[in-house]
C-alpha positions as CSV (number, residue, x, y, z in Angstrom):
1,M,-2.0,-5.8,47.0
2,A,-2.7,-7.1,43.5
3,S,-1.3,-5.3,40.6
4,K,-2.8,-5.2,37.2
5,K,-0.7,-5.2,34.0
6,F,-1.8,-2.7,31.4
7,K,-0.5,-2.5,27.9
8,A,0.5,1.2,27.4
9,T,0.5,2.4,23.9
10,S,2.1,5.7,23.7
11,I,2.1,8.3,21.0
12,A,5.8,7.6,20.4
13,D,5.0,3.9,19.7
14,R,2.3,4.8,17.2
15,S,4.5,7.3,15.5
16,V,7.3,4.7,15.1
17,E,4.8,2.3,13.6
18,D,3.5,5.0,11.2
19,E,7.1,5.8,10.2
20,R,7.8,2.2,9.6
21,E,4.7,1.9,7.4
22,R,5.7,5.1,5.5
23,A,9.2,3.8,4.9
24,Q,7.8,0.5,3.6
25,W,5.4,2.3,1.3
26,Q,8.3,4.5,-0.1
27,M,10.4,1.3,-0.7
28,E,7.5,-0.2,-2.6
29,Q,7.1,3.0,-4.7
30,L,10.9,3.0,-5.4
31,L,10.8,-0.6,-6.4
32,Q,8.0,-0.1,-8.9
33,A,9.7,2.9,-10.5
34,S,13.0,1.1,-10.8
35,L,14.6,-1.5,-13.0
36,C,14.3,-3.8,-10.0
37,A,10.6,-4.3,-10.6
38,N,11.3,-7.2,-12.9
39,C,14.8,-8.3,-11.9
40,R,15.7,-11.8,-10.9
41,H,18.0,-10.6,-8.0
42,V,15.5,-8.3,-6.3
43,G,15.3,-10.7,-3.2
44,D,18.9,-10.3,-2.3
45,C,19.8,-7.0,-3.9
46,A,22.0,-4.7,-1.7
47,F,21.6,-1.7,-4.0
48,L,17.9,-1.3,-3.7
49,S,17.9,-0.8,0.1
50,K,20.5,2.0,-0.3
51,A,18.9,3.7,-3.2
52,C,17.7,7.3,-2.9
53,G,15.9,7.4,-6.2
54,P,14.7,4.9,-8.9
55,I,17.5,2.7,-10.2
56,Q,17.8,3.0,-14.0
57,N,21.1,1.2,-14.6
58,C,22.5,-1.9,-12.8
59,E,25.4,-4.2,-13.5
60,I,23.8,-7.4,-12.1
61,Y,20.3,-6.8,-13.7
62,E,18.7,-9.9,-15.2
63,C,15.1,-9.8,-16.4
64,G,12.9,-12.6,-15.1
65,L,11.1,-13.9,-12.1
66,P,12.9,-13.5,-8.7
67,E,15.1,-16.3,-7.5
68,K,13.6,-16.0,-4.0
69,P,9.9,-15.0,-3.6
70,R,9.5,-11.5,-2.2
71,L,7.1,-11.6,0.8
72,V,5.2,-8.6,1.9
73,V,2.9,-8.3,5.0
74,V,-0.5,-6.9,4.0
75,K,-2.7,-5.3,6.6
76,K,-6.4,-5.3,5.9
77,A,-8.5,-2.7,7.7
78,C,-11.9,-3.7,9.1
79,A,-14.8,-2.3,7.2
80,R,-16.8,0.3,9.1
81,V,-20.6,0.6,9.1
82,E,-20.4,3.8,7.2
83,E,-18.6,2.1,4.3
84,A,-21.3,-0.6,4.1
85,E,-24.0,2.1,3.9
86,N,-22.1,3.9,1.1
87,K,-21.9,0.7,-1.0
88,A,-25.7,0.5,-1.0
89,A,-26.2,4.1,-2.3
90,P,-23.3,5.5,-4.4
91,V,-23.2,9.2,-5.0
92,G,-21.5,11.2,-7.7
93,L,-19.7,9.7,-10.7
94,C,-20.1,6.2,-9.2
95,I,-23.8,6.1,-10.0
96,T,-23.1,5.8,-13.8
97,C,-19.6,4.2,-13.7
98,E,-19.2,0.9,-15.5
99,N,-16.4,-0.2,-13.1
100,L,-18.6,0.2,-9.9
101,R,-19.0,-3.6,-9.3
102,G,-15.2,-4.2,-9.2
103,C,-14.2,-0.9,-7.8
104,N,-12.2,-0.9,-4.5
105,L,-11.6,2.8,-4.3
106,P,-12.9,4.7,-1.3
107,K,-16.4,6.2,-1.7
108,P,-16.9,9.2,0.7
109,A,-20.3,10.1,1.8
110,G,-20.3,13.3,-0.3
111,G,-19.6,11.3,-3.4
112,V,-16.8,11.0,-5.9
113,W,-16.6,13.9,-8.4
114,M,-13.2,13.3,-10.0
115,C,-11.9,9.8,-10.8
116,E,-9.2,8.5,-13.2
117,E,-10.9,5.1,-13.4
118,Y,-14.3,6.5,-14.4
119,C,-15.9,5.2,-17.6
């Protein structure tokens, strides 16, 4: 009797991955709001990983480029057919926006009616 191997992806596995992505996003937001955003020691800082809020004061802070490059994994989602259709016919504020050509913001089928980047 031959047995087939199936890769089972459970809801728990997906929720762990979602939680990991959320934690990484929160860390990025914390970094951008902190003094750490332009600190030379951000690559090997022990304080940032334990911080609960933005860091406003640090004894080892030195302004400058990081000593070690900070690498981040970037996931790029595949474009759907609906998005390609929306690019051909923008609706709402996008029709008259000067930033339309370089805009990467989502454009829902019903149109965008409030946008901070509109000009």
